[in-house]
Gaussian input, Z-matrix of N, CA and C with variables (Angstrom, degrees):
# hf/3-21g

backbone

0 1
 N
 C     1     B1
 C     2     B2     1     A1
 N     3     B3     2     A2     1     D1
 C     4     B4     3     A3     2     D2
 C     5     B5     4     A4     3     D3
 N     6     B6     5     A5     4     D4
 C     7     B7     6     A6     5     D5
 C     8     B8     7     A7     6     D6
 N     9     B9     8     A8     7     D7
 C    10    B10     9     A9     8     D8
 C    11    B11    10    A10     9     D9
 N    12    B12    11    A11    10    D10
 C    13    B13    12    A12    11    D11
 C    14    B14    13    A13    12    D12
 N    15    B15    14    A14    13    D13
 C    16    B16    15    A15    14    D14
 C    17    B17    16    A16    15    D15
 N    18    B18    17    A17    16    D16
 C    19    B19    18    A18    17    D17
 C    20    B20    19    A19    18    D18
 N    21    B21    20    A20    19    D19
 C    22    B22    21    A21    20    D20
 C    23    B23    22    A22    21    D21
 N    24    B24    23    A23    22    D22
 C    25    B25    24    A24    23    D23
 C    26    B26    25    A25    24    D24
 N    27    B27    26    A26    25    D25
 C    28    B28    27    A27    26    D26
 C    29    B29    28    A28    27    D27
 N    30    B30    29    A29    28    D28
 C    31    B31    30    A30    29    D29
 C    32    B32    31    A31    30    D30
 N    33    B33    32    A32    31    D31
 C    34    B34    33    A33    32    D32
 C    35    B35    34    A34    33    D33
 N    36    B36    35    A35    34    D34
 C    37    B37    36    A36    35    D35
 C    38    B38    37    A37    36    D36
 N    39    B39    38    A38    37    D37
 C    40    B40    39    A39    38    D38
 C    41    B41    40    A40    39    D39
 N    42    B42    41    A41    40    D40
 C    43    B43    42    A42    41    D41
 C    44    B44    43    A43    42    D42
 N    45    B45    44    A44    43    D43
 C    46    B46    45    A45    44    D44
 C    47    B47    46    A46    45    D45
 N    48    B48    47    A47    46    D46
 C    49    B49    48    A48    47    D47
 C    50    B50    49    A49    48    D48
 N    51    B51    50    A50    49    D49
 C    52    B52    51    A51    50    D50
 C    53    B53    52    A52    51    D51
 N    54    B54    53    A53    52    D52
 C    55    B55    54    A54    53    D53
 C    56    B56    55    A55    54    D54
 N    57    B57    56    A56    55    D55
 C    58    B58    57    A57    56    D56
 C    59    B59    58    A58    57    D57
 N    60    B60    59    A59    58    D58
 C    61    B61    60    A60    59    D59
 C    62    B62    61    A61    60    D60
 N    63    B63    62    A62    61    D61
 C    64    B64    63    A63    62    D62
 C    65    B65    64    A64    63    D63
 N    66    B66    65    A65    64    D64
 C    67    B67    66    A66    65    D65
 C    68    B68    67    A67    66    D66
 N    69    B69    68    A68    67    D67
 C    70    B70    69    A69    68    D68
 C    71    B71    70    A70    69    D69
 N    72    B72    71    A71    70    D70
 C    73    B73    72    A72    71    D71
 C    74    B74    73    A73    72    D72
 N    75    B75    74    A74    73    D73
 C    76    B76    75    A75    74    D74
 C    77    B77    76    A76    75    D75
 N    78    B78    77    A77    76    D76
 C    79    B79    78    A78    77    D77
 C    80    B80    79    A79    78    D78
 N    81    B81    80    A80    79    D79
 C    82    B82    81    A81    80    D80
 C    83    B83    82    A82    81    D81
 N    84    B84    83    A83    82    D82
 C    85    B85    84    A84    83    D83
 C    86    B86    85    A85    84    D84
 N    87    B87    86    A86    85    D85
 C    88    B88    87    A87    86    D86
 C    89    B89    88    A88    87    D87
 N    90    B90    89    A89    88    D88
 C    91    B91    90    A90    89    D89
 C    92    B92    91    A91    90    D90
 N    93    B93    92    A92    91    D91
 C    94    B94    93    A93    92    D92
 C    95    B95    94    A94    93    D93
 N    96    B96    95    A95    94    D94
 C    97    B97    96    A96    95    D95
 C    98    B98    97    A97    96    D96
 N    99    B99    98    A98    97    D97
 C   100   B100    99    A99    98    D98
 C   101   B101   100   A100    99    D99
 N   102   B102   101   A101   100   D100
 C   103   B103   102   A102   101   D101
 C   104   B104   103   A103   102   D102
 N   105   B105   104   A104   103   D103
 C   106   B106   105   A105   104   D104
 C   107   B107   106   A106   105   D105
 N   108   B108   107   A107   106   D106
 C   109   B109   108   A108   107   D107
 C   110   B110   109   A109   108   D108
 N   111   B111   110   A110   109   D109
 C   112   B112   111   A111   110   D110
 C   113   B113   112   A112   111   D111
 N   114   B114   113   A113   112   D112
 C   115   B115   114   A114   113   D113
 C   116   B116   115   A115   114   D114
 N   117   B117   116   A116   115   D115
 C   118   B118   117   A117   116   D116
 C   119   B119   118   A118   117   D117
 N   120   B120   119   A119   118   D118
 C   121   B121   120   A120   119   D119
 C   122   B122   121   A121   120   D120
 N   123   B123   122   A122   121   D121
 C   124   B124   123   A123   122   D122
 C   125   B125   124   A124   123   D123
 N   126   B126   125   A125   124   D124
 C   127   B127   126   A126   125   D125
 C   128   B128   127   A127   126   D126
 N   129   B129   128   A128   127   D127
 C   130   B130   129   A129   128   D128
 C   131   B131   130   A130   129   D129
 N   132   B132   131   A131   130   D130
 C   133   B133   132   A132   131   D131
 C   134   B134   133   A133   132   D132
 N   135   B135   134   A134   133   D133
 C   136   B136   135   A135   134   D134
 C   137   B137   136   A136   135   D135
 N   138   B138   137   A137   136   D136
 C   139   B139   138   A138   137   D137
 C   140   B140   139   A139   138   D138
 N   141   B141   140   A140   139   D139
 C   142   B142   141   A141   140   D140
 C   143   B143   142   A142   141   D141
 N   144   B144   143   A143   142   D142
 C   145   B145   144   A144   143   D143
 C   146   B146   145   A145   144   D144
 N   147   B147   146   A146   145   D145
 C   148   B148   147   A147   146   D146
 C   149   B149   148   A148   147   D147
 N   150   B150   149   A149   148   D148
 C   151   B151   150   A150   149   D149
 C   152   B152   151   A151   150   D150
 N   153   B153   152   A152   151   D151
 C   154   B154   153   A153   152   D152
 C   155   B155   154   A154   153   D153
 N   156   B156   155   A155   154   D154
 C   157   B157   156   A156   155   D155
 C   158   B158   157   A157   156   D156
 N   159   B159   158   A158   157   D157
 C   160   B160   159   A159   158   D158
 C   161   B161   160   A160   159   D159
 N   162   B162   161   A161   160   D160
 C   163   B163   162   A162   161   D161
 C   164   B164   163   A163   162   D162
 N   165   B165   164   A164   163   D163
 C   166   B166   165   A165   164   D164
 C   167   B167   166   A166   165   D165
 N   168   B168   167   A167   166   D166
 C   169   B169   168   A168   167   D167
 C   170   B170   169   A169   168   D168
 N   171   B171   170   A170   169   D169
 C   172   B172   171   A171   170   D170
 C   173   B173   172   A172   171   D171
 N   174   B174   173   A173   172   D172
 C   175   B175   174   A174   173   D173
 C   176   B176   175   A175   174   D174
 N   177   B177   176   A176   175   D175
 C   178   B178   177   A177   176   D176
 C   179   B179   178   A178   177   D177
 N   180   B180   179   A179   178   D178
 C   181   B181   180   A180   179   D179
 C   182   B182   181   A181   180   D180
 N   183   B183   182   A182   181   D181
 C   184   B184   183   A183   182   D182
 C   185   B185   184   A184   183   D183
 N   186   B186   185   A185   184   D184
 C   187   B187   186   A186   185   D185
 C   188   B188   187   A187   186   D186
 N   189   B189   188   A188   187   D187
 C   190   B190   189   A189   188   D188
 C   191   B191   190   A190   189   D189
 N   192   B192   191   A191   190   D190
 C   193   B193   192   A192   191   D191
 C   194   B194   193   A193   192   D192
 N   195   B195   194   A194   193   D193
 C   196   B196   195   A195   194   D194
 C   197   B197   196   A196   195   D195
 N   198   B198   197   A197   196   D196
 C   199   B199   198   A198   197   D197
 C   200   B200   199   A199   198   D198
 N   201   B201   200   A200   199   D199
 C   202   B202   201   A201   200   D200
 C   203   B203   202   A202   201   D201
 N   204   B204   203   A203   202   D202
 C   205   B205   204   A204   203   D203
 C   206   B206   205   A205   204   D204
 N   207   B207   206   A206   205   D205
 C   208   B208   207   A207   206   D206
 C   209   B209   208   A208   207   D207
 N   210   B210   209   A209   208   D208
 C   211   B211   210   A210   209   D209
 C   212   B212   211   A211   210   D210
 N   213   B213   212   A212   211   D211
 C   214   B214   213   A213   212   D212
 C   215   B215   214   A214   213   D213
 N   216   B216   215   A215   214   D214
 C   217   B217   216   A216   215   D215
 C   218   B218   217   A217   216   D216
 N   219   B219   218   A218   217   D217
 C   220   B220   219   A219   218   D218
 C   221   B221   220   A220   219   D219
 N   222   B222   221   A221   220   D220
 C   223   B223   222   A222   221   D221
 C   224   B224   223   A223   222   D222
 N   225   B225   224   A224   223   D223
 C   226   B226   225   A225   224   D224
 C   227   B227   226   A226   225   D225
 N   228   B228   227   A227   226   D226
 C   229   B229   228   A228   227   D227
 C   230   B230   229   A229   228   D228
 N   231   B231   230   A230   229   D229
 C   232   B232   231   A231   230   D230
 C   233   B233   232   A232   231   D231
 N   234   B234   233   A233   232   D232
 C   235   B235   234   A234   233   D233
 C   236   B236   235   A235   234   D234
 N   237   B237   236   A236   235   D235
 C   238   B238   237   A237   236   D236
 C   239   B239   238   A238   237   D237
 N   240   B240   239   A239   238   D238
 C   241   B241   240   A240   239   D239
 C   242   B242   241   A241   240   D240
 N   243   B243   242   A242   241   D241
 C   244   B244   243   A243   242   D242
 C   245   B245   244   A244   243   D243
 N   246   B246   245   A245   244   D244
 C   247   B247   246   A246   245   D245
 C   248   B248   247   A247   246   D246
 N   249   B249   248   A248   247   D247
 C   250   B250   249   A249   248   D248
 C   251   B251   250   A250   249   D249
 N   252   B252   251   A251   250   D250
 C   253   B253   252   A252   251   D251
 C   254   B254   253   A253   252   D252
 N   255   B255   254   A254   253   D253
 C   256   B256   255   A255   254   D254
 C   257   B257   256   A256   255   D255
 N   258   B258   257   A257   256   D256
 C   259   B259   258   A258   257   D257
 C   260   B260   259   A259   258   D258
 N   261   B261   260   A260   259   D259
 C   262   B262   261   A261   260   D260
 C   263   B263   262   A262   261   D261
 N   264   B264   263   A263   262   D262
 C   265   B265   264   A264   263   D263
 C   266   B266   265   A265   264   D264
 N   267   B267   266   A266   265   D265
 C   268   B268   267   A267   266   D266
 C   269   B269   268   A268   267   D267
 N   270   B270   269   A269   268   D268
 C   271   B271   270   A270   269   D269
 C   272   B272   271   A271   270   D270
 N   273   B273   272   A272   271   D271
 C   274   B274   273   A273   272   D272
 C   275   B275   274   A274   273   D273
 N   276   B276   275   A275   274   D274
 C   277   B277   276   A276   275   D275
 C   278   B278   277   A277   276   D276
 N   279   B279   278   A278   277   D277
 C   280   B280   279   A279   278   D278
 C   281   B281   280   A280   279   D279
 N   282   B282   281   A281   280   D280
 C   283   B283   282   A282   281   D281
 C   284   B284   283   A283   282   D282

   B1=1.3978
   B2=1.5469
   B3=1.2825
   B4=1.4604
   B5=1.5391
   B6=1.3167
   B7=1.4608
   B8=1.5251
   B9=1.2956
   B10=1.4586
   B11=1.5029
   B12=1.3025
   B13=1.4849
   B14=1.5289
   B15=1.3492
   B16=1.4561
   B17=1.5021
   B18=1.2820
   B19=1.4281
   B20=1.5419
   B21=1.3186
   B22=1.4507
   B23=1.5515
   B24=1.3254
   B25=1.4397
   B26=1.5327
   B27=1.3517
   B28=1.4666
   B29=1.5475
   B30=1.3272
   B31=1.4812
   B32=1.4649
   B33=1.3337
   B34=1.4729
   B35=1.5204
   B36=1.2884
   B37=1.4707
   B38=1.5269
   B39=1.2905
   B40=1.4679
   B41=1.5784
   B42=1.2873
   B43=1.4459
   B44=1.5239
   B45=1.2929
   B46=1.4945
   B47=1.5614
   B48=1.3295
   B49=1.4755
   B50=1.5127
   B51=1.2994
   B52=1.4760
   B53=1.5445
   B54=1.3192
   B55=1.4556
   B56=1.5099
   B57=1.2923
   B58=1.4305
   B59=1.5145
   B60=1.3225
   B61=1.5073
   B62=1.5106
   B63=1.3445
   B64=1.4435
   B65=1.5299
   B66=1.3294
   B67=1.4822
   B68=1.5506
   B69=1.2834
   B70=1.4522
   B71=1.5404
   B72=1.3100
   B73=1.4497
   B74=1.5277
   B75=1.3206
   B76=1.4638
   B77=1.5087
   B78=1.2933
   B79=1.4666
   B80=1.5528
   B81=1.3070
   B82=1.4735
   B83=1.5462
   B84=1.2832
   B85=1.4974
   B86=1.5163
   B87=1.3023
   B88=1.4505
   B89=1.5390
   B90=1.2983
   B91=1.4734
   B92=1.5275
   B93=1.3272
   B94=1.4695
   B95=1.4834
   B96=1.3320
   B97=1.4421
   B98=1.5476
   B99=1.2804
   B100=1.4695
   B101=1.5167
   B102=1.3411
   B103=1.4895
   B104=1.5103
   B105=1.3166
   B106=1.4553
   B107=1.5292
   B108=1.3262
   B109=1.4677
   B110=1.5294
   B111=1.3187
   B112=1.4757
   B113=1.5199
   B114=1.3912
   B115=1.4253
   B116=1.5068
   B117=1.3032
   B118=1.4726
   B119=1.5318
   B120=1.3102
   B121=1.4826
   B122=1.4716
   B123=1.3361
   B124=1.4893
   B125=1.5523
   B126=1.3315
   B127=1.4719
   B128=1.5321
   B129=1.3318
   B130=1.4501
   B131=1.5094
   B132=1.3178
   B133=1.4869
   B134=1.5315
   B135=1.2996
   B136=1.4429
   B137=1.5119
   B138=1.3519
   B139=1.4417
   B140=1.5465
   B141=1.3276
   B142=1.4155
   B143=1.5063
   B144=1.3333
   B145=1.4686
   B146=1.5710
   B147=1.3366
   B148=1.4370
   B149=1.5235
   B150=1.3383
   B151=1.4339
   B152=1.5436
   B153=1.3149
   B154=1.4757
   B155=1.5367
   B156=1.3161
   B157=1.4457
   B158=1.5450
   B159=1.2863
   B160=1.4346
   B161=1.5190
   B162=1.3327
   B163=1.4388
   B164=1.5036
   B165=1.3050
   B166=1.4955
   B167=1.4999
   B168=1.3282
   B169=1.4785
   B170=1.5193
   B171=1.3268
   B172=1.4821
   B173=1.4972
   B174=1.3288
   B175=1.4480
   B176=1.5734
   B177=1.3150
   B178=1.4628
   B179=1.5361
   B180=1.3271
   B181=1.4752
   B182=1.5414
   B183=1.3017
   B184=1.4665
   B185=1.5372
   B186=1.3403
   B187=1.4525
   B188=1.5626
   B189=1.3281
   B190=1.4687
   B191=1.5171
   B192=1.3228
   B193=1.4766
   B194=1.5162
   B195=1.3222
   B196=1.4581
   B197=1.5039
   B198=1.3102
   B199=1.4654
   B200=1.5010
   B201=1.3234
   B202=1.4643
   B203=1.5136
   B204=1.3247
   B205=1.4816
   B206=1.5252
   B207=1.3297
   B208=1.4696
   B209=1.5213
   B210=1.2950
   B211=1.4873
   B212=1.5159
   B213=1.3304
   B214=1.4749
   B215=1.5419
   B216=1.3627
   B217=1.4738
   B218=1.5145
   B219=1.3549
   B220=1.4329
   B221=1.5091
   B222=1.3238
   B223=1.4683
   B224=1.5549
   B225=1.3328
   B226=1.4638
   B227=1.5014
   B228=1.3091
   B229=1.5052
   B230=1.5869
   B231=1.3254
   B232=1.4713
   B233=1.5403
   B234=1.2845
   B235=1.4669
   B236=1.5054
   B237=1.3431
   B238=1.4578
   B239=1.5225
   B240=1.3056
   B241=1.5058
   B242=1.5305
   B243=1.3441
   B244=1.4458
   B245=1.5046
   B246=1.3216
   B247=1.4415
   B248=1.5424
   B249=1.3425
   B250=1.4766
   B251=1.5130
   B252=1.3421
   B253=1.4381
   B254=1.5273
   B255=1.3363
   B256=1.4415
   B257=1.5114
   B258=1.3125
   B259=1.4956
   B260=1.5077
   B261=1.3073
   B262=1.4781
   B263=1.5219
   B264=1.3260
   B265=1.4676
   B266=1.5315
   B267=1.3226
   B268=1.4464
   B269=1.5038
   B270=1.3471
   B271=1.4592
   B272=1.5190
   B273=1.3009
   B274=1.4785
   B275=1.4953
   B276=1.3309
   B277=1.4585
   B278=1.5467
   B279=1.3177
   B280=1.4396
   B281=1.5374
   B282=1.3138
   B283=1.4263
   B284=1.5343
   A1=110.90
   A2=115.17
   A3=119.94
   A4=107.74
   A5=115.30
   A6=120.28
   A7=110.92
   A8=115.56
   A9=121.09
   A10=108.05
   A11=117.25
   A12=125.17
   A13=113.27
   A14=115.21
   A15=119.63
   A16=110.34
   A17=119.41
   A18=123.81
   A19=112.82
   A20=116.67
   A21=119.85
   A22=109.90
   A23=117.59
   A24=122.27
   A25=114.44
   A26=118.91
   A27=119.11
   A28=114.34
   A29=117.19
   A30=118.31
   A31=116.77
   A32=117.68
   A33=119.75
   A34=111.01
   A35=114.15
   A36=117.57
   A37=112.91
   A38=117.06
   A39=120.58
   A40=111.15
   A41=116.12
   A42=119.96
   A43=111.61
   A44=117.81
   A45=120.63
   A46=110.73
   A47=116.99
   A48=120.96
   A49=113.20
   A50=118.42
   A51=121.67
   A52=108.44
   A53=112.46
   A54=120.16
   A55=112.86
   A56=117.89
   A57=123.40
   A58=109.89
   A59=117.35
   A60=117.20
   A61=111.31
   A62=115.02
   A63=120.69
   A64=107.92
   A65=114.28
   A66=120.36
   A67=107.09
   A68=116.91
   A69=122.07
   A70=108.85
   A71=116.97
   A72=122.19
   A73=107.62
   A74=116.78
   A75=119.75
   A76=111.01
   A77=117.37
   A78=123.23
   A79=111.09
   A80=113.32
   A81=121.27
   A82=111.63
   A83=117.49
   A84=120.28
   A85=110.71
   A86=119.94
   A87=123.56
   A88=108.22
   A89=117.49
   A90=122.52
   A91=112.73
   A92=117.70
   A93=120.64
   A94=113.27
   A95=117.45
   A96=121.83
   A97=114.54
   A98=116.08
   A99=121.14
   A100=112.93
   A101=117.46
   A102=119.73
   A103=113.88
   A104=116.37
   A105=121.46
   A106=113.02
   A107=115.31
   A108=119.24
   A109=109.27
   A110=117.78
   A111=121.99
   A112=112.20
   A113=118.78
   A114=121.48
   A115=113.48
   A116=119.30
   A117=121.76
   A118=110.56
   A119=118.92
   A120=120.18
   A121=113.99
   A122=117.72
   A123=119.89
   A124=110.68
   A125=118.06
   A126=119.38
   A127=114.43
   A128=120.38
   A129=123.10
   A130=113.60
   A131=114.98
   A132=119.23
   A133=109.19
   A134=114.58
   A135=119.99
   A136=107.23
   A137=115.40
   A138=121.77
   A139=107.87
   A140=117.50
   A141=122.70
   A142=111.07
   A143=115.76
   A144=120.68
   A145=106.86
   A146=112.88
   A147=118.74
   A148=110.05
   A149=114.99
   A150=121.16
   A151=113.21
   A152=116.43
   A153=125.39
   A154=113.03
   A155=117.72
   A156=119.88
   A157=113.50
   A158=119.60
   A159=124.62
   A160=110.65
   A161=118.76
   A162=123.78
   A163=109.63
   A164=116.98
   A165=121.19
   A166=112.78
   A167=117.12
   A168=119.64
   A169=113.94
   A170=118.76
   A171=121.50
   A172=112.72
   A173=118.85
   A174=123.04
   A175=110.81
   A176=114.05
   A177=118.61
   A178=113.16
   A179=115.03
   A180=120.44
   A181=110.59
   A182=120.66
   A183=123.31
   A184=113.92
   A185=115.44
   A186=120.25
   A187=112.00
   A188=114.19
   A189=118.74
   A190=113.70
   A191=116.25
   A192=120.34
   A193=110.78
   A194=115.90
   A195=120.38
   A196=111.55
   A197=117.54
   A198=121.38
   A199=109.31
   A200=117.28
   A201=121.76
   A202=112.58
   A203=117.11
   A204=122.34
   A205=110.53
   A206=118.50
   A207=120.37
   A208=114.99
   A209=117.42
   A210=121.78
   A211=108.17
   A212=115.67
   A213=121.25
   A214=109.35
   A215=114.22
   A216=120.20
   A217=104.34
   A218=115.51
   A219=121.37
   A220=109.62
   A221=114.09
   A222=121.04
   A223=111.01
   A224=114.21
   A225=117.59
   A226=108.15
   A227=115.80
   A228=121.95
   A229=109.80
   A230=116.75
   A231=117.11
   A232=110.16
   A233=117.95
   A234=119.43
   A235=110.97
   A236=118.09
   A237=121.86
   A238=109.34
   A239=116.96
   A240=122.20
   A241=108.58
   A242=117.46
   A243=118.01
   A244=112.04
   A245=117.39
   A246=122.82
   A247=112.00
   A248=115.21
   A249=120.70
   A250=110.83
   A251=118.68
   A252=122.01
   A253=111.58
   A254=117.29
   A255=121.19
   A256=110.98
   A257=115.66
   A258=119.89
   A259=111.41
   A260=117.30
   A261=120.97
   A262=111.05
   A263=118.49
   A264=122.17
   A265=110.55
   A266=117.22
   A267=122.14
   A268=111.50
   A269=116.93
   A270=121.00
   A271=113.15
   A272=116.74
   A273=120.15
   A274=112.67
   A275=116.66
   A276=121.01
   A277=112.75
   A278=117.67
   A279=120.26
   A280=115.96
   A281=116.19
   A282=118.57
   A283=110.60
   D1=152.75
   D2=178.69
   D3=-132.14
   D4=127.49
   D5=-179.17
   D6=-120.80
   D7=120.00
   D8=172.98
   D9=-97.10
   D10=112.80
   D11=-178.28
   D12=40.31
   D13=44.27
   D14=173.50
   D15=-96.15
   D16=157.31
   D17=-178.25
   D18=-60.72
   D19=139.55
   D20=177.26
   D21=-97.06
   D22=-6.30
   D23=-178.74
   D24=-50.23
   D25=-43.40
   D26=-176.94
   D27=-63.50
   D28=-24.19
   D29=179.38
   D30=-102.39
   D31=-3.56
   D32=173.49
   D33=-64.31
   D34=127.65
   D35=178.06
   D36=92.51
   D37=-20.07
   D38=-179.46
   D39=-120.90
   D40=4.51
   D41=-174.70
   D42=-61.44
   D43=-25.71
   D44=178.47
   D45=-70.99
   D46=-12.24
   D47=178.95
   D48=-94.43
   D49=-0.49
   D50=-176.12
   D51=-67.40
   D52=137.18
   D53=178.72
   D54=-113.90
   D55=-7.32
   D56=178.56
   D57=-122.38
   D58=148.91
   D59=178.83
   D60=-71.06
   D61=144.50
   D62=179.08
   D63=-132.96
   D64=132.20
   D65=173.86
   D66=-108.98
   D67=127.74
   D68=175.56
   D69=-113.90
   D70=124.28
   D71=-175.47
   D72=-125.85
   D73=125.91
   D74=179.74
   D75=-152.88
   D76=164.41
   D77=-177.96
   D78=-85.59
   D79=147.58
   D80=179.52
   D81=-57.38
   D82=-34.34
   D83=-176.04
   D84=-99.33
   D85=25.00
   D86=-179.36
   D87=-93.32
   D88=100.42
   D89=-176.90
   D90=-64.14
   D91=-23.63
   D92=179.63
   D93=-74.83
   D94=-6.91
   D95=-175.04
   D96=-104.03
   D97=15.15
   D98=-177.45
   D99=-54.17
   D100=-37.73
   D101=-179.71
   D102=-66.47
   D103=-24.91
   D104=-179.16
   D105=-68.45
   D106=-24.83
   D107=-179.98
   D108=-60.10
   D109=-30.97
   D110=-179.91
   D111=-69.16
   D112=-15.34
   D113=-177.46
   D114=-105.06
   D115=-0.81
   D116=-173.87
   D117=-58.40
   D118=-38.25
   D119=-177.69
   D120=-88.21
   D121=2.86
   D122=179.95
   D123=-75.19
   D124=120.05
   D125=-178.44
   D126=-68.06
   D127=-14.63
   D128=178.10
   D129=-81.27
   D130=-9.31
   D131=-177.42
   D132=-125.36
   D133=147.63
   D134=174.07
   D135=-108.19
   D136=94.59
   D137=-176.83
   D138=-98.34
   D139=123.09
   D140=176.46
   D141=-120.71
   D142=126.57
   D143=176.85
   D144=-106.99
   D145=117.40
   D146=-178.65
   D147=-82.08
   D148=119.15
   D149=-176.70
   D150=-60.56
   D151=132.97
   D152=177.21
   D153=65.57
   D154=13.26
   D155=178.98
   D156=-94.71
   D157=156.13
   D158=-179.76
   D159=-117.75
   D160=176.53
   D161=174.51
   D162=-60.33
   D163=137.64
   D164=-179.68
   D165=74.81
   D166=27.10
   D167=-176.21
   D168=-60.07
   D169=-17.71
   D170=-179.31
   D171=-105.33
   D172=7.51
   D173=-175.61
   D174=-115.78
   D175=87.68
   D176=-175.63
   D177=-58.16
   D178=-36.55
   D179=-175.93
   D180=-70.45
   D181=-17.40
   D182=179.08
   D183=-99.48
   D184=-4.37
   D185=-177.25
   D186=-57.51
   D187=131.45
   D188=-179.91
   D189=93.55
   D190=-11.28
   D191=178.69
   D192=-90.99
   D193=176.53
   D194=173.85
   D195=-123.08
   D196=150.65
   D197=176.44
   D198=-73.14
   D199=175.97
   D200=174.83
   D201=-59.77
   D202=-26.34
   D203=179.74
   D204=-88.33
   D205=-0.36
   D206=179.15
   D207=89.48
   D208=9.92
   D209=-178.11
   D210=-80.85
   D211=131.01
   D212=177.55
   D213=-68.66
   D214=138.07
   D215=174.80
   D216=-111.62
   D217=138.50
   D218=179.86
   D219=-148.87
   D220=120.20
   D221=179.41
   D222=-66.32
   D223=141.15
   D224=177.38
   D225=-144.63
   D226=110.26
   D227=-174.72
   D228=-62.53
   D229=-39.01
   D230=-178.61
   D231=-69.98
   D232=-41.09
   D233=177.49
   D234=-64.50
   D235=-35.91
   D236=178.56
   D237=-64.56
   D238=-42.90
   D239=178.40
   D240=-62.55
   D241=-46.58
   D242=-179.78
   D243=-61.75
   D244=-42.72
   D245=-179.82
   D246=-61.33
   D247=-41.85
   D248=176.12
   D249=-60.59
   D250=-42.78
   D251=178.60
   D252=-64.31
   D253=-38.80
   D254=177.50
   D255=-64.94
   D256=-43.58
   D257=177.39
   D258=-61.25
   D259=-46.20
   D260=179.02
   D261=-59.67
   D262=-44.65
   D263=178.82
   D264=-64.60
   D265=-42.39
   D266=179.23
   D267=-60.79
   D268=-49.36
   D269=178.77
   D270=-64.29
   D271=-37.89
   D272=175.01
   D273=-63.21
   D274=-40.34
   D275=-178.43
   D276=-69.22
   D277=-35.55
   D278=-172.21
   D279=-108.47
   D280=-14.65
   D281=-176.62
   D282=-131.39

């Protein structure tokens, strides 16, 4: 599985039961991803924090808006390129 700035709450506490690889990619300034920080050192997950990126870093059309929780979304072309490279490497490694 691959998660772009998705909540880590559902896997907290059960991450040791995962049977499939999961990559979690999110921006450093994404307030909605605080729970993912607890998973960074977990060897069963590939958690990547993109430096200086925000929620919605790959969605140019949403840049400058806020999520329902009030989190700022900001498009970042470099973060998007890095995330795409991470996804490509992840898919190549596991599939």
